[in-house]
N, C-alpha and C positions, 0 to 999 in steps of 0.2 A: 725615324724612330717614333714609335707610338707614344701617346700621352702617358699611358701606364708605365712604360719603360722610363720616361723622363722623371716621373714622380718617384719611381723606385730608385733611380740613380741619385736624386736629391736626398732621399731618406738614407741611402747608403753613405753618401758623403757626410751627412749630419750625425750618423751613429757615434763617431768618436767624441762628439762634443757634449758638454754639460751646459744646460741653460738655467739661468736664474733671472727672476724679475724682482726688483726692489722699488719701493716708493722713493722718489728722488729726495724728498725731505727727510727720509730715514736711512738713506744709503750709507753703509759703512764707509769710512774714510778711504780704506784700501780700494773699494770698488770705484769711488769717484776718482782717485788718483790713477787707477788703471785706465779709466775712460779718458782722462786728460793725457796720459801717455800715448794712447792710440790716436787721439786727436792731433797731438803734436807730430806723430809719425805720418799721418795722412795729409797734412796741410803744410805747404812750404812756409807760410807766414801765419801759423795758427794763432788766432786771437782768443786767448783763454777766457776773456770776458764774454765772448759770444757763447761759449759752452756753459759758463756759469749762468748767463741769462736764460739759456735753454733749460738748464737743470731747475731753475726757479719757475719756469713757465709750464713745463709738461710734467705729468704726474709719475711716469714710470721710466725706469732705467732697466733695460734687459741686457744681460751679458752672456756671451758664449765663451766657454773655456775648454781648452784641450790640454790635458796633461799638465795642469798648473799654469798654463799660459793663457792670458786673455786674448781671445781670437777676434772678438768684435763686441761692439755695444750699439745700442739704439735707444733713442728717447721717443716717447710718444704717449698717447692715451686715447681711449674711446670715451666719449661723453655724449649726453643727450643735450641738444641745443634747440632753441626756438629760432629757426632761420626764417627769413622772409617767405611767407606762404608755405612753410614747412614746419609747423609746430611739433615739438617732441622728436626731432630728427636725430637718429644715432649717427654720430660723426667720428671717424677715425682721424686723429691728428698725428701724422707721422713727423717726427723730428729728425735731427741729425743721426746718421748711422756711420760708423767707421769700422772697417774690417782690416785686420793686419794683412800685409801683402801676401804672406805665405798661405793665407786661408781664403783668399778671394776666389770667386767663381765656383762656389760650392753651395750657394743658396742661403748663406747665413743672413744676409740683409733681409730677405723676405721672411725667413723664419723668426728673426728677432722682432720685426714689426708685427708679425702675425701673433706672436705670444703676447705682446703688449696690448693689442686690440682685444684679446680675450681675457686680460687680467681682471677685469671687472665685468660682472654679469650685467648685460644690458636688457632693457625691457623687450618683449617680443616686437619684432619689426620686419617689414617686408624688404627693406633696403638699408644700406649703409652708404653714407657719403664718405669717401676716403680722400684725404687731402695731404699734401706734403709741401715742404719748402725745399727748394733746390738752391744750392750756392751758385750754380752756373747753368746757363741754358742747356749745355751738353748733358747735364744730369737728367733733364726732363725728356730727352730725345726718345727714350724707350716708351715713356708714357704717352707720347703724342700719337702712338699707333693704336691706342685703345679707342674704341668707338665712342665712349661716353666722356672722354677727357675734355675739360674746358680750361683754358681756351684752346681751340684748334688752329693750327697755322692756316691763315687765309680766311678764317671764318670768325668775324667779330662776335664776342659774347653778347647775348641778349641783355636788355635792361635788368631782367630778373636774375640772370646769371651773375651780372655785375653786383647786384645787391647781396646775393649769397656770397660771392667772392669777398666783398667788403666785410661781411660778418665773420668769415673764416679768418681773414687778415687780422681782424680785431681779436679773435680768440688766440692767435699767435702773438699778440702784443705789438703788432706793427702799426705805427702812427700814420704812415703814408702808403697808400695803395693806389696803383694805376688800374682802374677798372677795365681798360681796353686790353692791356697786356697781362694783367694779373701779377705784375711785378710789385713786390713790396720794397719800398725804399727806406732803408734804415737811417738812423741818425749819424751813423759812422762811428759811434762810440757806445757800445762795442759794434763791430761790423755786424750787419744783419739786423 
């Protein structure tokens, strides 16, 4: 299948959905409850305190709806950060994303995060650093195929990459960060 055909198929799959983005601190109660319902549906032992923490840390909540049903949500934001040896760097911080089972494999995850990253106009830039937190190593499997992903299996991060990783972990509010593996170790309360 050609790339153009894939893009067309994704857009065809997204046509029935309505998308909205709200600031997390101004999100209507119904939107937040819909996110919690999807979170509960997606995780066997959903820790609501983790989602509450994420809502307080990241600026935007994006929602996808279809015929009055919440199909998915994502948290995240784009911001300008002064990273080690990268002042004024545009950074995409992807947060948790949950998609209802009946709407999976349609490109909703990517579309929700994409909309979040465009929610605020960023200064002109030649590159963006895109970051994400994964609850499980299996979630990161697809990303490890990208040529620029750090860390790469079998290739330790450079000291500079470790510094940048620490700065990103700090932006996510993580207290403990392993610079060799890029694993963020939470307090356990809430998980993450």
